[in-house]
A tleap script that builds the chain and sets N, CA, C and O, in Angstrom:
source leaprc.protein.ff14SB
mol = sequence {
  NMET SER HIE VAL LEU PRO SER ARG THR ARG
  PRO LYS LYS THR TYR ALA ALA VAL ALA LEU
  PHE LEU LEU VAL TYR LEU GLY VAL LEU VAL
  PHE VAL PHE ALA PRO LYS ASP MET ILE SER
  VAL GLN SER PRO THR GLU LEU LEU ALA THR
  CASP
}
set mol.1.N position { 45.335 -14.951 -13.251 }
set mol.1.CA position { 45.373 -14.155 -12.113 }
set mol.1.C position { 43.681 -14.974 -11.771 }
set mol.1.O position { 42.911 -15.260 -12.689 }
set mol.2.N position { 43.466 -15.158 -10.738 }
set mol.2.CA position { 41.500 -14.843 -10.597 }
set mol.2.C position { 40.853 -13.787 -9.593 }
set mol.2.O position { 41.066 -13.242 -8.510 }
set mol.3.N position { 39.946 -13.838 -10.614 }
set mol.3.CA position { 39.348 -12.329 -9.830 }
set mol.3.C position { 38.330 -12.831 -9.196 }
set mol.3.O position { 37.862 -13.880 -9.639 }
set mol.4.N position { 37.679 -12.167 -7.908 }
set mol.4.CA position { 36.353 -12.550 -7.321 }
set mol.4.C position { 35.953 -11.666 -7.449 }
set mol.4.O position { 36.585 -10.617 -7.331 }
set mol.5.N position { 34.499 -11.767 -7.799 }
set mol.5.CA position { 33.586 -11.236 -8.144 }
set mol.5.C position { 33.167 -10.722 -6.667 }
set mol.5.O position { 33.274 -11.638 -5.851 }
set mol.6.N position { 32.761 -9.620 -6.158 }
set mol.6.CA position { 32.104 -8.913 -4.773 }
set mol.6.C position { 30.722 -9.228 -5.234 }
set mol.6.O position { 30.093 -9.267 -6.291 }
set mol.7.N position { 30.487 -9.492 -3.627 }
set mol.7.CA position { 28.816 -9.489 -3.611 }
set mol.7.C position { 28.213 -8.806 -3.412 }
set mol.7.O position { 28.239 -7.919 -2.560 }
set mol.8.N position { 27.645 -9.017 -4.028 }
set mol.8.CA position { 26.368 -7.759 -4.364 }
set mol.8.C position { 25.289 -7.872 -3.268 }
set mol.8.O position { 24.793 -8.976 -3.043 }
set mol.9.N position { 24.946 -6.901 -2.652 }
set mol.9.CA position { 24.397 -6.247 -1.214 }
set mol.9.C position { 23.332 -4.760 -1.579 }
set mol.9.O position { 23.430 -3.534 -1.600 }
set mol.10.N position { 22.263 -5.894 -1.838 }
set mol.10.CA position { 20.732 -4.892 -1.328 }
set mol.10.C position { 20.809 -3.984 -0.753 }
set mol.10.O position { 21.526 -4.248 0.211 }
set mol.11.N position { 20.339 -2.453 -0.702 }
set mol.11.CA position { 20.272 -1.215 0.253 }
set mol.11.C position { 19.242 -1.735 0.357 }
set mol.11.O position { 18.408 -2.397 -0.260 }
set mol.12.N position { 19.502 -1.218 1.451 }
set mol.12.CA position { 17.901 -1.246 2.938 }
set mol.12.C position { 16.577 0.106 2.096 }
set mol.12.O position { 15.494 0.343 2.631 }
set mol.13.N position { 16.974 0.690 0.951 }
set mol.13.CA position { 16.423 1.596 0.330 }
set mol.13.C position { 15.578 0.659 -0.751 }
set mol.13.O position { 14.417 1.009 -0.962 }
set mol.14.N position { 16.029 -0.383 -1.375 }
set mol.14.CA position { 14.985 -1.072 -1.743 }
set mol.14.C position { 13.857 -1.915 -1.471 }
set mol.14.O position { 12.701 -2.069 -1.866 }
set mol.15.N position { 14.888 -2.537 -0.399 }
set mol.15.CA position { 13.856 -3.719 0.546 }
set mol.15.C position { 12.777 -2.432 0.457 }
set mol.15.O position { 11.976 -2.615 -0.459 }
set mol.16.N position { 12.563 -1.177 1.186 }
set mol.16.CA position { 11.673 -0.003 1.902 }
set mol.16.C position { 10.826 0.201 0.993 }
set mol.16.O position { 9.621 0.291 1.226 }
set mol.17.N position { 11.507 0.332 -0.528 }
set mol.17.CA position { 10.486 0.639 -1.599 }
set mol.17.C position { 9.872 -0.202 -2.363 }
set mol.17.O position { 9.346 0.191 -3.404 }
set mol.18.N position { 9.815 -2.049 -1.817 }
set mol.18.CA position { 9.158 -2.594 -2.164 }
set mol.18.C position { 8.091 -3.422 -1.208 }
set mol.18.O position { 7.216 -4.242 -1.486 }
set mol.19.N position { 8.591 -2.790 0.165 }
set mol.19.CA position { 7.594 -2.823 1.351 }
set mol.19.C position { 6.417 -2.259 1.159 }
set mol.19.O position { 5.285 -2.713 1.325 }
set mol.20.N position { 6.922 -0.845 0.660 }
set mol.20.CA position { 5.961 0.288 0.241 }
set mol.20.C position { 5.054 0.311 -1.110 }
set mol.20.O position { 4.012 0.901 -1.394 }
set mol.21.N position { 5.579 -0.242 -1.549 }
set mol.21.CA position { 4.619 -0.891 -2.586 }
set mol.21.C position { 3.458 -2.013 -1.953 }
set mol.21.O position { 2.253 -2.246 -2.040 }
set mol.22.N position { 4.354 -2.395 -1.446 }
set mol.22.CA position { 3.101 -4.061 -1.168 }
set mol.22.C position { 1.987 -3.595 -0.227 }
set mol.22.O position { 0.964 -4.270 -0.112 }
set mol.23.N position { 2.162 -2.482 0.429 }
set mol.23.CA position { 1.255 -1.938 1.984 }
set mol.23.C position { 0.203 -1.245 1.037 }
set mol.23.O position { -0.899 -1.733 0.785 }
set mol.24.N position { 0.691 -0.013 0.527 }
set mol.24.CA position { 0.215 0.197 -0.609 }
set mol.24.C position { -1.180 -0.966 -1.866 }
set mol.24.O position { -2.292 -0.464 -2.024 }
set mol.25.N position { -0.945 -2.048 -2.409 }
set mol.25.CA position { -0.703 -2.362 -3.005 }
set mol.25.C position { -1.818 -3.496 -2.284 }
set mol.25.O position { -2.802 -3.849 -2.935 }
set mol.26.N position { -1.610 -3.947 -1.102 }
set mol.26.CA position { -3.056 -4.842 -0.095 }
set mol.26.C position { -3.971 -3.575 0.011 }
set mol.26.O position { -5.040 -3.226 -0.490 }
set mol.27.N position { -3.175 -3.110 0.784 }
set mol.27.CA position { -4.808 -1.393 0.755 }
set mol.27.C position { -5.607 -0.736 -0.283 }
set mol.27.O position { -6.239 0.291 -0.036 }
set mol.28.N position { -5.601 -1.338 -1.529 }
set mol.28.CA position { -5.822 -0.895 -2.406 }
set mol.28.C position { -7.322 -2.682 -2.790 }
set mol.28.O position { -8.448 -2.802 -3.273 }
set mol.29.N position { -6.846 -3.092 -2.511 }
set mol.29.CA position { -7.281 -4.398 -2.567 }
set mol.29.C position { -7.744 -4.924 -1.780 }
set mol.29.O position { -8.463 -5.898 -1.999 }
set mol.30.N position { -7.464 -4.409 -0.435 }
set mol.30.CA position { -8.772 -4.543 0.731 }
set mol.30.C position { -9.584 -3.413 -0.041 }
set mol.30.O position { -10.130 -3.849 -1.054 }
set mol.31.N position { -9.785 -2.075 0.207 }
set mol.31.CA position { -10.363 -1.378 0.057 }
set mol.31.C position { -11.477 -1.128 -0.999 }
set mol.31.O position { -12.550 -0.598 -0.710 }
set mol.32.N position { -11.021 -1.700 -2.685 }
set mol.32.CA position { -11.381 -2.373 -3.799 }
set mol.32.C position { -12.729 -3.459 -3.351 }
set mol.32.O position { -13.928 -3.436 -3.626 }
set mol.33.N position { -12.005 -4.244 -2.660 }
set mol.33.CA position { -12.580 -5.817 -2.366 }
set mol.33.C position { -13.665 -6.149 -0.595 }
set mol.33.O position { -14.115 -7.174 -0.083 }
set mol.34.N position { -13.686 -4.478 -0.140 }
set mol.34.CA position { -14.773 -4.530 1.339 }
set mol.34.C position { -15.955 -5.112 0.429 }
set mol.34.O position { -16.132 -5.385 -0.758 }
set mol.35.N position { -16.521 -5.144 1.386 }
set mol.35.CA position { -18.151 -5.416 1.086 }
set mol.35.C position { -18.611 -3.798 1.540 }
set mol.35.O position { -17.902 -3.164 2.321 }
set mol.36.N position { -19.775 -3.261 1.004 }
set mol.36.CA position { -20.044 -1.854 0.249 }
set mol.36.C position { -20.952 -1.396 1.873 }
set mol.36.O position { -21.609 -0.357 1.944 }
set mol.37.N position { -20.833 -2.265 2.924 }
set mol.37.CA position { -21.636 -1.931 4.706 }
set mol.37.C position { -19.575 -1.996 4.928 }
set mol.37.O position { -20.006 -2.035 3.775 }
set mol.38.N position { -18.893 -2.016 5.034 }
set mol.38.CA position { -17.884 -2.124 5.547 }
set mol.38.C position { -17.371 -0.905 5.612 }
set mol.38.O position { -17.018 -0.414 6.684 }
set mol.39.N position { -17.249 -0.120 4.158 }
set mol.39.CA position { -16.763 1.602 4.855 }
set mol.39.C position { -17.741 2.254 3.630 }
set mol.39.O position { -17.878 1.933 2.450 }
set mol.40.N position { -18.357 3.322 4.460 }
set mol.40.CA position { -19.349 3.975 4.221 }
set mol.40.C position { -19.119 5.453 4.181 }
set mol.40.O position { -19.123 6.110 5.222 }
set mol.41.N position { -18.951 5.910 3.189 }
set mol.41.CA position { -19.218 6.817 3.026 }
set mol.41.C position { -20.368 8.276 2.281 }
set mol.41.O position { -20.953 8.357 1.201 }
set mol.42.N position { -20.280 9.223 3.461 }
set mol.42.CA position { -21.498 10.035 3.775 }
set mol.42.C position { -21.469 11.227 2.580 }
set mol.42.O position { -20.713 12.198 2.618 }
set mol.43.N position { -22.560 10.924 1.388 }
set mol.43.CA position { -22.348 12.364 0.892 }
set mol.43.C position { -22.477 13.901 1.666 }
set mol.43.O position { -23.077 13.822 2.737 }
set mol.44.N position { -22.087 15.060 1.358 }
set mol.44.CA position { -21.997 16.097 1.737 }
set mol.44.C position { -23.983 16.403 2.005 }
set mol.44.O position { -24.513 17.109 2.863 }
set mol.45.N position { -24.461 15.800 1.218 }
set mol.45.CA position { -25.771 16.675 1.061 }
set mol.45.C position { -26.464 15.395 2.398 }
set mol.45.O position { -27.383 15.884 3.055 }
set mol.46.N position { -26.061 13.795 2.814 }
set mol.46.CA position { -26.207 13.391 4.000 }
set mol.46.C position { -26.361 14.272 4.935 }
set mol.46.O position { -27.286 14.622 5.669 }
set mol.47.N position { -24.670 14.730 4.679 }
set mol.47.CA position { -24.400 14.936 6.353 }
set mol.47.C position { -25.191 16.158 7.102 }
set mol.47.O position { -25.439 16.309 8.299 }
set mol.48.N position { -25.582 17.202 5.655 }
set mol.48.CA position { -26.234 18.133 6.367 }
set mol.48.C position { -27.576 17.796 6.321 }
set mol.48.O position { -28.307 18.397 7.108 }
set mol.49.N position { -28.180 16.792 5.418 }
set mol.49.CA position { -29.558 16.343 6.242 }
set mol.49.C position { -29.406 15.938 7.847 }
set mol.49.O position { -29.770 16.687 8.754 }
set mol.50.N position { -29.017 15.088 7.977 }
set mol.50.CA position { -28.514 14.546 9.255 }
set mol.50.C position { -28.038 15.547 10.435 }
set mol.50.O position { -27.763 14.967 11.486 }
set mol.51.N position { -27.925 16.656 10.435 }
set mol.51.CA position { -26.967 18.196 11.603 }
set mol.51.C position { -29.004 18.079 11.739 }
set mol.51.O position { -29.621 18.863 12.460 }
savepdb mol mol.pdb
quit
């Protein structure tokens, strides 16, 4: 008697989780390796001084 194994289908949640992980990973890489002038954050004291 031969048994046919059912084909495994990956649920969409798996692909969504992998896609979300890749997006977050790439976002962190861009933030880490971006030039300092590209991402400028003012401290609260600088914000008060400019007002």
